[in-house]
N, C-alpha and C positions, 0 to 999 in steps of 0.2 A: 591147298589143303585147308579145311575150315574146322575150327574148334568151337564147340558151344559151351565147353567148360574150361577150367584153367589148366595151364601147364605148370608143373612143379619141378623145381631144380634144387637138389639138396645134397648135403654130406659130400662135398668136394666133387660132385658131378660137374662135367665140363662139356655140355653139348653145344652144337650149332643149331640155332633156331632161325631159319631164314625163309623169307617170301611166303609167310603164312598170313591168314586173316584170323584173328583171335578176338572173339566178340561175344557179347551177351552172356558172359560167365557170371554165375550167381555169387562167386567168391573171388572175383577179380580175374584178370587176364593171365598174368604170369607171376608166379610166386617163387622167389629165390631165397632160400634160407639155409641155416646150418652150414655155413661156409660153401654154399653153392657158387659156381662160376658160370661159364658159358658166354658165347657170342650170340647176341640177339640182334639180328641185322635185317633191315628192309622189310619188316613186318608192318601190317596194319592192325593196331590194337584199339578196339573201340566199343562203346556202348556196354561196358562191363558194370556190374552193380557196385562193386567195391573198387579198389585202385586198379588201374590198368596194369601196372607192374609194381609188385611189392619186393623190396630188397632189405633183408634183415639178418641179424645174428652172424656177423663176420663174413657175409657174402660179398663177392667181388666180380659181378658180371660186367660185360661191356655191351652197351646198347648203342647201336650206330645206325643212323639213317632210317629210323622207324617213324611212322605216323601214329601217334598215340592221342586219341581224341574222343570227344563226346561221351565221356564217362560220367557216371552218377556220383562219383566222389573225386578222388585225386588222380592225376595222370600217372606220376611215378612217386612212390612213397618209400623213403629211406628211414628206418627206425632201428633202435637197439643195435647200434654199431653196424649198420648196413653201409657198404662202401661201393666201389665200382666206378664206372665211367658212363656218362651220357654224352655222346658226340654226334652232332649234326642231325638231331631229331627234330621233328615238328610235333609240338605238344600243345594242344589247343582245345578250347570249348569244353572245359570240365566244370561240373557244378561246384566243386571246391577249388583248390589251387591246382595249377599245372604240376608243380613239384612241391613236396613237403620233405623236410629234413629234420630229424629230432634225435635225442638221446644218444649222443656220441657218434652219430653217423657222420662220415667224412668223405663224400663222393667228389669226383671231378666232373663238373658240368660245363661242357665247352662247345661252343659253336651251334647251339640250339636256337630255335625260334619257339618262344613260349607266349601264347596269347589267348585271349578269350576266357580266362579263368574268372568265374563268378565270385571267388573269394580271394582273388589276387593271383599273381604269376608264380612266385616262389615264396614259400613260408618256411623260415628256419626258426625252430623254437625248442625249448626244453633241452638246452645244451647241445644243439646241433652245430656242426662245423661245415666244412665243404669249401671247395674252390669253384667259383662261378666266373668263367672267363670267356670273353668274346661271344656272348649270347645276345640275341635281340629279344627283349622282353617288352611287350607292347599291348595296348588295347585290352587291359584287364580291368574288371569292374571295380576292384579295390586296388591297393598299392601293387606296383610291379614286383617289389621285394619287401617282405616283412622279416625283421630280425627281432626276436623276442626272448625273454626269460633265459638270460645267461648264455645265449648262443654267440658264436664267434666265427662267422664265415669270412672268407676273403673274396671280394668282388674286384675283378680286374678287366678293364677294357670292354665292358658291356655297353650296349645301347639300351637305355630304359626310357621309354617314351610313349606318348599318347595314352597314358593311364587315365582312367576315369576318376581316380583319386590321386594319391601322391605317387611319387617315383619310388623312393625308398623310405620306409617307416620303421623306426627303431624304438622299441618300447621295453619297459619292465626289465631293466638291467641288461639289455642287449649291447653287444660290443660290435666287433667287426672292423675290418680294414677295407676301405673303399678307395681304389686307386685307378686313375686314368679312365674313368667311366664318362660317357656322355649321357646326361640325364636331362631330358628336354620335353617340352610341350605336355606336361602333366597338369591335371586339373587342380590339384592341391600342391602343397610344398614339394619341391624337387627332392629334398631330404628333410624329413621330420624326425626329431630326436626328442624323446620324452622319458619321464619316470626312471631316474637313476641310470640311464644308459650312458655309455661313453665310447663311441666309435672314433676311429681315425679316418679322416677324409684327406686324400693327398692327390694332387694333380688331376682332379676331376674338372669337367666342364658341365656347369649346371645352368641352363639357359632356357629362355622362351617359355617359362612356366606361367600358368594363369594365377598363381598365388606367390608365396615367398620362394626364394631360391633355397635357403636353408633356414629352418625354424627350430629353435631349441627351447624347451619348456619343461615345467614340472620337475625341477631339481636334476635335470640331466646336464651333461656337459659334453665336450667333444674336443678333439684336436683337429684343426683345419690348417693345412699347409699347402701353399702353392696351387690353390684352386682358382679357376676362373668362374665367376658367378655374375651373369649378366642377362639383361633383357627380361627380367622377371617382373611380374605385375605389382607385387606387394612388397618389394624390397629384396635386396640381395641376402641380408642376414638379419633375421628377426629373433630377438631374444626376450624371454620372459624376465621379469624383475628378479635379480639375484643370480642369474645365470652368467658364468664367467668362463667361456671356452678359451682354449689356447689357440690364438689366431696369428699366423705369421706367413708373410710372403704371398698372400692372396691378391687377386685382382678382382675387385667388386665394382662393377661399373654399368652404367646405362640401364639401371633398373627403374621401373616406372613406379616409384615407391608409393605414390599417392600420399605423400607426407602431409599435405594440407588436410586430407580427409582424416588421417590419423590424429592430427592435432585437434581438428574439429570434433572428433569423437572422444576427446579426453585422454588419449594415449600419450605417454611420454616418449619422445623421440630423441635418440642419442646419435650425434654425428659419428660417422665412420670415416676416419682420416685417410684410409687407404686410397679410395677413389671417390667418385661423386655419388655415393649412395649412403644410406643410413642403416643403422641397426635399430629396429623399431621394437619396443617392448610390447608384449602381447599378454593378455590375461592368462594366468597359468591354467585355468580350467576351461579354456576356450575349446579345446579339442577333446572329444570323447574317444574312448578306446573301443574299437569295433570288436564284435564277437566273431572269432574264427571258427570255421568248421574243420575239425581235425579228423583225419582218416581213422577208421575203426581198426 
């Protein structure tokens, strides 16, 4: 069965939407609102003008084993207290982010593969929440996960890798709890924390990055507990002047700090006594904030 317009689920409706091709909708693929529910399973949702799936206003659908791809905006968009579950979906090749979460939305996002987003993998902003667990988030043009503007998601046991920018970027008062994630082979910092943000990083492995493991700048801070940060090119933990995170029980080792280059460039380098790496101060204004494309 093929739909050339969108499917709407609303006001406590609870349908099963299975084995459909939902594409080229002018207002998105599937719109779940006003406490809509439903099981949306094993569909192909693609090439829609707006979001592939919109979930809003207290709705709680379950999306399982769908392929959501090639959209002109966002793959799955949670806003205004949209909830529900995304499980075992492939979400890829969107012009904006694969998933966006905002304004009190609190979905469970588990076991998905999210890649090829031109504006990042997952964007959580404007008070978004959510549990992201055991996902693979990779090969996105910007950060794998963005956390911004008073958002406070929980990320557990994800693999965030091969990003063309950073692994996880936390800006503008972002919070979040990051536990037991593998963050590796990203082009910029594995975790970048900036502008009054204060996340908690616990028992993560941050490694093989092409820049810093963790970078904290622009009046941000963080709590780092029992992480392993290793084999990163520009140092395990890089701090702007005046930044004082709570750091305990971490193993920071075998980072290719390029300390000599830092000293030669006039940067101040602070020994980190935990292992054989350094916390390297970086200019507070070195990183600019990208402009995100938010779903309409």
